[in-house]
C-alpha positions in Angstrom: -5.8 16.5 -8.9 -3.1 15.2 -11.2 -3.6 11.3 -11.4 -0.7 9.5 -13.6 0.7 6.2 -13.8 4.0 6.1 -12.3 5.6 4.4 -15.5 5.8 7.6 -16.7 8.1 9.5 -14.0 11.5 8.8 -13.9 11.9 5.9 -12.1 14.8 7.9 -9.7 12.7 9.7 -8.7 10.1 7.1 -7.5 13.4 5.7 -5.4 14.5 8.7 -3.8 10.3 8.6 -2.9 10.4 5.3 -1.5 13.8 6.4 -0.3 12.1 9.4 1.8 9.3 7.4 2.4 10.4 4.0 3.9 14.0 4.1 3.9 14.6 2.0 0.3 12.0 1.1 -2.5 11.8 -2.9 -0.8 8.9 -3.6 1.0 8.8 -6.8 3.0 5.4 -8.5 4.3 3.8 -11.7 4.7 2.8 -12.1 0.5 6.4 -11.7 -0.8 9.3 -9.0 -1.3 8.6 -6.3 -3.5 10.7 -3.6 -5.2 7.9 -0.8 -4.4 9.9 0.9 -7.8 9.5 -1.5 -10.0 5.4 -2.3 -9.4 2.4 -0.7 -11.1 0.8 2.0 -9.5 -0.1 5.5 -9.6 0.9 8.9 -8.7 -0.6 12.8 -7.5 2.5 15.3 -8.9 1.6 18.8 -6.9 4.5 21.0 -9.7 6.3 18.3 -10.4 6.7 17.1 -6.8 5.5 13.5 -5.7 2.6 13.8 -3.1 0.8 10.6 -3.3 2.0 7.5 -4.8 0.7 3.9 -4.5 1.8 0.3 -5.4 -0.2 -2.7 -6.5 0.1 -6.5 -7.6 -1.9 -8.2 -9.5 -2.4 -12.2 -9.4 -5.0 -15.0 -9.7 -7.5 -12.6 -10.1 -6.7 -11.0 -7.0 -4.9 -7.0 -6.4 -3.4 -6.3 -3.4 -2.4 -3.3 -2.2 1.5 -2.5 -1.6 1.6 0.8 -0.2 0.3 4.1 -0.1 1.5 6.9 0.9 0.4 10.9 0.6 2.3 13.1 1.7 -0.4 15.9 2.3 -3.3 14.2 4.5 -6.9 14.7 4.6 -7.0 16.6 0.9 -8.3 13.0 -1.1 -5.2 12.0 -2.3 -4.6 8.2 -1.0 -9.0 8.1 -1.8 -7.8 9.0 -4.9 -5.3 6.7 -5.3 -6.8 3.5 -3.8 -10.1 4.4 -6.2 -7.3 4.5 -9.1 -6.2 0.7 -8.3 -10.1 0.1 -7.3 -10.9 0.8 -11.0 -8.2 -0.6 -12.6 -8.6 -3.7 -10.9 -12.4 -4.0 -12.0 -11.1 -3.8 -15.7 -8.6 -6.7 -15.2 -11.5 -8.5 -13.6 -10.4 -9.1 -10.3 -12.7 -10.3 -7.3 -10.7 -9.0 -5.0 -8.6 -5.8 -4.0 -6.9 -6.5 -0.7 -3.8 -5.7 1.2 -1.1 -6.1 4.3 -0.8 -3.3 7.0 0.9 -3.5 10.7 -0.7 -3.2 14.2 0.4 0.3 14.7 -1.1 1.3 11.9 -4.4 2.6 12.6 -4.6 5.2 10.3 -4.2 2.6 7.6 -7.1 0.8 9.8 -10.0 3.3 9.9 -8.6 4.8 6.1 -9.7 0.9 4.9 -12.3 -0.1 6.6 -13.8 3.6 6.1 -13.8 2.5 1.7 -15.4 -0.5 2.4 -12.2 -3.1 3.4 -13.2 -5.3 5.7 -10.0 -7.6 8.8 -9.3 -11.0 6.8 -6.5 -12.1 8.6 -4.1 -11.5 11.6 -0.6 -13.2 11.2 1.1 -12.8 14.3 4.9 -11.9 14.2 5.1 -11.2 11.3 7.1 -8.1 11.2 10.0 -10.1 13.5 10.3 -12.2 10.4 10.5 -9.0 8.4 13.0 -7.6 9.9 15.5 -10.6 9.0 15.2 -9.2 5.5 15.1 -5.7 6.4 16.1 -4.9 9.9 16.2 -1.1 9.3 12.1 -1.8 10.6 11.1 -0.3 13.6 10.6 -1.8 16.8 7.9 1.0 17.6 5.2 2.4 15.3 2.7 4.8 15.2 1.6 6.3 18.9 4.3 3.9 20.4 3.1 0.9 19.4 5.2 -1.9 19.5 5.0 -3.4 15.7 4.5 -7.0 15.5 1.8 -8.5 13.8 0.8 -7.5 9.6 -3.0 -7.1 9.1 -4.7 -8.4 6.1 -7.4 -6.4 4.8 -9.7 -7.4 1.9 -13.1 -5.3 -0.7 -14.6 -7.6 -2.5 -15.7 -7.1 -6.3 -17.6 -7.8 -8.9 -20.7 -9.2 -6.2 -17.8 -11.5 -4.9 -18.2 -12.1 -0.7 -16.5 -14.4 1.5 
């Protein structure tokens, strides 16, 4: 699997990927507003096409995954990208690897918990606030579930814990 740092790719290619998968490179979550095309991250390429992409932000000894997308499911792409960020977080002496997802994203909740992440916090009605800044966030998400809340998941690194 060909994993590369996204700063090795053209910015246009990264922006186009986010437009196709998220509507824009802007991500609005309870921890902030991010332009994912400017964040550090990694991508998996297949014949020069991005088939997986992860972005992250490091602040105060914590590494936050901002976005993770895999175009081809069940092939280990997402796992490889999360492992790459975890390795980097350990090298940067981060104590925590965390992320925020929405209540409808059952696949993400399953995916991250299987990789050692725990549910750490719920932000009730956070998506309603996010829609004020990014109105294209849909009202209904995966499996017909109304998108309302954000859920933070954490994985403790370097032997740290709650």
